[in-house]
C-alpha positions as a Markdown table, in Angstrom:
| # | Residue | x | y | z |
|---|---|---|---|---|
| 1 | Met | 7.6 | 92.8 | 70.0 |
| 2 | Pro | 9.5 | 95.3 | 72.0 |
| 3 | Leu | 8.1 | 96.7 | 75.2 |
| 4 | Ile | 7.3 | 100.4 | 74.8 |
| 5 | Leu | 6.6 | 102.6 | 77.9 |
| 6 | Asn | 4.8 | 105.8 | 77.4 |
| 7 | Arg | 6.3 | 108.9 | 78.8 |
| 8 | Pro | 3.6 | 110.0 | 81.3 |
| 9 | Ser | 3.6 | 106.6 | 83.1 |
| 10 | Met | 7.4 | 106.8 | 83.4 |
| 11 | Leu | 7.3 | 110.2 | 84.9 |
| 12 | Lys | 4.7 | 109.1 | 87.4 |
| 13 | Ser | 6.8 | 106.2 | 88.4 |
| 14 | Leu | 9.8 | 108.4 | 89.0 |
| 15 | Trp | 7.8 | 110.9 | 91.1 |
| 16 | Leu | 6.7 | 108.0 | 93.3 |
| 17 | Leu | 10.3 | 106.8 | 93.8 |
| 18 | Phe | 11.7 | 110.3 | 94.5 |
| 19 | Pro | 10.1 | 110.8 | 98.0 |
| 20 | Ala | 11.1 | 107.2 | 99.0 |
| 21 | Ser | 14.7 | 107.9 | 98.0 |
| 22 | Leu | 14.7 | 111.2 | 100.1 |
| 23 | Leu | 13.3 | 109.3 | 103.0 |
| 24 | Leu | 16.0 | 106.7 | 102.8 |
| 25 | Ala | 18.7 | 109.4 | 102.4 |
| 26 | Gly | 17.4 | 111.2 | 105.4 |
| 27 | Cys | 17.5 | 108.0 | 107.5 |
| 28 | Ala | 21.0 | 107.3 | 106.5 |
| 29 | Gln | 22.1 | 110.8 | 107.6 |
| 30 | Glu | 20.4 | 110.5 | 111.0 |
| 31 | Val | 22.2 | 107.2 | 111.9 |
| 32 | Ser | 25.7 | 107.9 | 113.2 |
| 33 | Pro | 28.2 | 105.5 | 114.7 |
| 34 | Ser | 28.5 | 105.5 | 118.4 |
| 35 | Pro | 31.4 | 107.8 | 119.5 |
| 36 | Val | 34.7 | 105.9 | 119.9 |
| 37 | Ala | 36.3 | 106.5 | 123.3 |
| 38 | Arg | 39.8 | 107.8 | 122.8 |
| 39 | Val | 42.3 | 106.3 | 125.2 |
| 40 | Gln | 45.6 | 108.2 | 125.5 |
| 41 | Ala | 48.5 | 105.9 | 125.2 |
| 42 | Pro | 50.6 | 105.8 | 128.4 |
| 43 | Ala | 53.8 | 107.9 | 128.2 |
| 44 | Pro | 56.9 | 105.8 | 127.8 |
| 45 | Met | 58.5 | 105.1 | 131.1 |
| 46 | Ala | 61.9 | 106.7 | 131.7 |
| 47 | Pro | 64.6 | 104.1 | 132.1 |
| 48 | Leu | 65.6 | 103.4 | 135.7 |
| 49 | Pro | 68.9 | 105.1 | 136.6 |
| 50 | Thr | 71.9 | 102.8 | 136.6 |
| 51 | Arg | 75.1 | 103.3 | 138.4 |
| 52 | Ser | 78.0 | 102.8 | 136.0 |
| 53 | Tyr | 81.7 | 103.5 | 136.3 |
| 54 | Gln | 83.3 | 105.4 | 133.4 |
| 55 | Ala | 86.8 | 104.2 | 133.1 |
| 56 | Pro | 89.4 | 107.0 | 133.0 |
| 57 | Lys | 91.8 | 107.2 | 130.1 |
| 58 | Val | 94.7 | 106.7 | 132.5 |
| 59 | Glu | 94.1 | 104.3 | 135.4 |
| 60 | Ser | 93.7 | 106.4 | 138.6 |
| 61 | Lys | 95.9 | 105.4 | 141.4 |
| 62 | Asn | 93.2 | 105.7 | 144.1 |
| 63 | Ile | 90.0 | 104.4 | 142.5 |
| 64 | Asn | 89.6 | 101.2 | 144.5 |
| 65 | Gly | 85.9 | 101.1 | 145.0 |
| 66 | Pro | 83.8 | 102.4 | 147.9 |
| 67 | Leu | 85.5 | 100.1 | 150.5 |
| 68 | Gly | 89.0 | 100.1 | 149.1 |
| 69 | Gly | 91.8 | 101.9 | 150.8 |
| 70 | Ser | 94.0 | 104.6 | 149.4 |
| 71 | Asn | 97.7 | 105.2 | 149.3 |
| 72 | Arg | 98.8 | 106.9 | 152.6 |
| 73 | Tyr | 101.8 | 108.6 | 154.1 |
| 74 | Leu | 103.9 | 108.3 | 150.9 |
| 75 | Ser | 106.4 | 111.0 | 150.1 |
| 76 | Asp | 106.3 | 112.9 | 146.8 |
| 77 | Ala | 109.2 | 110.8 | 145.5 |
| 78 | Glu | 107.3 | 107.5 | 146.4 |
| 79 | Leu | 104.1 | 108.8 | 144.9 |
| 80 | Ala | 106.0 | 109.7 | 141.7 |
| 81 | Ala | 107.6 | 106.2 | 141.6 |
| 82 | Leu | 104.3 | 104.3 | 142.0 |
| 83 | Pro | 103.9 | 101.7 | 139.3 |
| 84 | Thr | 101.7 | 102.6 | 136.4 |
| 85 | His | 99.3 | 99.7 | 137.1 |
| 86 | Leu | 98.0 | 99.1 | 140.6 |
| 87 | Arg | 95.4 | 96.4 | 139.7 |
| 88 | Val | 95.5 | 92.8 | 138.5 |
| 89 | His | 92.4 | 91.4 | 136.8 |
| 90 | Phe | 91.2 | 87.8 | 136.7 |
| 91 | Ala | 89.1 | 85.5 | 134.6 |
| 92 | Thr | 85.7 | 84.4 | 135.8 |
| 93 | Asn | 85.8 | 82.1 | 138.8 |
| 94 | Ser | 89.6 | 82.1 | 138.7 |
| 95 | Ser | 92.5 | 83.1 | 141.0 |
| 96 | Gln | 95.2 | 82.4 | 138.4 |
| 97 | Val | 97.3 | 85.4 | 137.4 |
| 98 | Asn | 97.8 | 85.7 | 133.7 |
| 99 | Gly | 101.0 | 86.9 | 131.9 |
| 100 | His | 99.9 | 90.6 | 132.0 |
| 101 | Gly | 99.1 | 90.3 | 135.7 |
| 102 | Arg | 102.5 | 88.8 | 136.4 |
| 103 | His | 104.2 | 91.9 | 134.8 |
| 104 | Ile | 102.1 | 94.1 | 137.0 |
| 105 | Ala | 103.0 | 92.1 | 140.1 |
| 106 | Leu | 106.7 | 92.3 | 139.1 |
| 107 | Asp | 106.5 | 96.1 | 138.7 |
| 108 | Asn | 104.9 | 96.4 | 142.1 |
| 109 | Ala | 107.5 | 94.1 | 143.7 |
| 110 | Arg | 110.3 | 96.3 | 142.3 |
| 111 | Phe | 108.6 | 99.4 | 143.9 |
| 112 | Leu | 108.4 | 97.6 | 147.3 |
| 113 | Leu | 112.0 | 96.5 | 147.1 |
| 114 | Lys | 113.1 | 100.1 | 146.2 |
| 115 | Phe | 111.2 | 101.6 | 149.2 |
| 116 | Pro | 111.6 | 99.1 | 152.1 |
| 117 | His | 109.6 | 101.1 | 154.6 |
| 118 | Val | 106.4 | 101.0 | 152.4 |
| 119 | Asp | 103.9 | 98.1 | 153.0 |
| 120 | Val | 101.2 | 96.9 | 150.7 |
| 121 | Arg | 97.6 | 95.8 | 151.2 |
| 122 | Leu | 96.2 | 93.5 | 148.5 |
| 123 | Glu | 92.5 | 93.9 | 148.2 |
| 124 | Gly | 90.7 | 90.9 | 146.6 |
| 125 | Asn | 87.5 | 91.6 | 144.7 |
| 126 | Cys | 84.9 | 89.8 | 142.6 |
| 127 | Asp | 82.1 | 90.7 | 140.3 |
| 128 | Gln | 78.5 | 90.9 | 141.5 |
| 129 | Arg | 77.5 | 87.4 | 140.5 |
| 130 | Gly | 77.4 | 84.4 | 142.9 |
| 131 | Thr | 77.0 | 84.3 | 146.7 |
| 132 | Gln | 78.9 | 86.5 | 149.0 |
| 133 | Glu | 80.4 | 83.5 | 150.8 |
| 134 | Tyr | 81.8 | 82.2 | 147.5 |
| 135 | Asn | 83.1 | 85.6 | 146.5 |
| 136 | Leu | 84.8 | 86.3 | 149.8 |
| 137 | Ala | 86.7 | 83.0 | 149.5 |
| 138 | Leu | 87.6 | 83.7 | 145.8 |
| 139 | Gly | 88.7 | 87.3 | 146.6 |
| 140 | Asn | 91.0 | 85.9 | 149.3 |
| 141 | Arg | 92.5 | 83.3 | 146.9 |
| 142 | Arg | 93.2 | 86.1 | 144.3 |
| 143 | Ala | 94.9 | 88.2 | 146.9 |
| 144 | Glu | 97.0 | 85.2 | 148.0 |
| 145 | Ala | 98.0 | 84.5 | 144.4 |
| 146 | Val | 99.3 | 88.0 | 144.0 |
| 147 | Ala | 101.1 | 87.9 | 147.4 |
| 148 | Arg | 102.9 | 84.7 | 146.3 |
| 149 | Leu | 104.2 | 86.5 | 143.2 |
| 150 | Leu | 105.5 | 89.4 | 145.3 |
| 151 | Glu | 107.2 | 87.0 | 147.7 |
| 152 | Ala | 108.7 | 85.1 | 144.8 |
| 153 | Asp | 110.2 | 88.4 | 143.6 |
| 154 | Gly | 111.8 | 89.0 | 147.0 |
| 155 | Val | 109.2 | 91.0 | 149.0 |
| 156 | Ser | 108.9 | 89.9 | 152.6 |
| 157 | Ala | 105.6 | 88.4 | 153.6 |
| 158 | Arg | 105.6 | 90.7 | 156.7 |
| 159 | Arg | 105.1 | 93.7 | 154.4 |
| 160 | Ile | 102.0 | 92.2 | 152.7 |
| 161 | Gln | 98.5 | 92.4 | 154.1 |
| 162 | Met | 95.5 | 90.8 | 152.4 |
| 163 | Val | 91.8 | 91.5 | 152.6 |
| 164 | Ser | 88.8 | 90.2 | 150.6 |
| 165 | Phe | 85.8 | 92.3 | 149.9 |
| 166 | Gly | 84.0 | 89.6 | 147.9 |
| 167 | Lys | 81.4 | 91.4 | 145.7 |
| 168 | Asp | 80.9 | 94.4 | 148.1 |
| 169 | Asn | 83.6 | 96.7 | 146.6 |
| 170 | Leu | 82.5 | 97.1 | 143.0 |
| 171 | Leu | 84.0 | 99.5 | 140.5 |
| 172 | Cys | 81.0 | 99.4 | 138.2 |
| 173 | Tyr | 77.4 | 98.2 | 138.6 |
| 174 | Ala | 76.3 | 97.3 | 135.0 |
| 175 | Asn | 75.2 | 93.8 | 134.4 |
| 176 | Asp | 77.5 | 93.0 | 131.4 |
| 177 | Pro | 80.8 | 91.2 | 130.8 |
| 178 | Gln | 82.9 | 94.4 | 130.5 |
| 179 | Cys | 81.8 | 95.5 | 133.9 |
| 180 | Trp | 82.3 | 92.1 | 135.4 |
| 181 | Gln | 85.9 | 92.0 | 134.1 |
| 182 | Arg | 86.6 | 95.4 | 135.8 |
| 183 | Asn | 85.4 | 94.1 | 139.1 |
| 184 | Arg | 87.4 | 90.8 | 139.1 |
| 185 | Arg | 90.6 | 92.2 | 140.5 |
| 186 | Val | 93.2 | 92.7 | 143.2 |
| 187 | Asp | 94.1 | 96.3 | 144.1 |
| 188 | Phe | 97.5 | 97.3 | 145.4 |
| 189 | Val | 97.2 | 99.9 | 148.2 |
| 190 | Tyr | 100.4 | 101.3 | 149.7 |
| 191 | His | 101.2 | 103.0 | 153.0 |
| 192 | Ala | 104.4 | 104.0 | 154.6 |
| 193 | Val | 105.1 | 102.2 | 157.9 |
| 194 | Leu | 105.8 | 105.4 | 159.8 |
| 195 | Ala | 103.6 | 108.5 | 159.3 |
| 196 | Pro | 105.7 | 111.6 | 158.8 |
| 197 | Gln | 106.3 | 113.7 | 161.9 |
| 198 | His | 104.7 | 117.2 | 162.0 |
């Protein structure tokens, strides 16, 4: 037999549940989660400034690093006749002159033979890796390798000076292979034997 509930008892039950539901609803509204502390994310750090050398479109005749010399006492005709390239580059840990470097050395030897009162200083340089002692010796070997090529092409050894700066005469300071390649070099720096009289 089905269970039949009379209407008055049902209403009475609902009236008893209504205050309890209000009480529970009120409690739920009063409970709030504890406030979340908002921590501001730190601002991104600006990258540290780096010193880098932007290569000119045409090789400058006097960009030889902070310690390198510059061409001095040359006449306008001699300055105009300077070879296009005044720098020979080297492979890592090497003092061997490649084919391109030999052409550069030959062009510079022809310049020296054309102007016998002009001397040259060969400045040996290395990239920034390794010890300074090692790099000074390597820079010297590089300068000597270029000097031997000039002498083989007829330039007197008396007209050739050599110096090694090791890794102290950098053209660029970035820590990447392209920059290292630019720093591994011998620079040709010219000066006339006699300064012009004023």
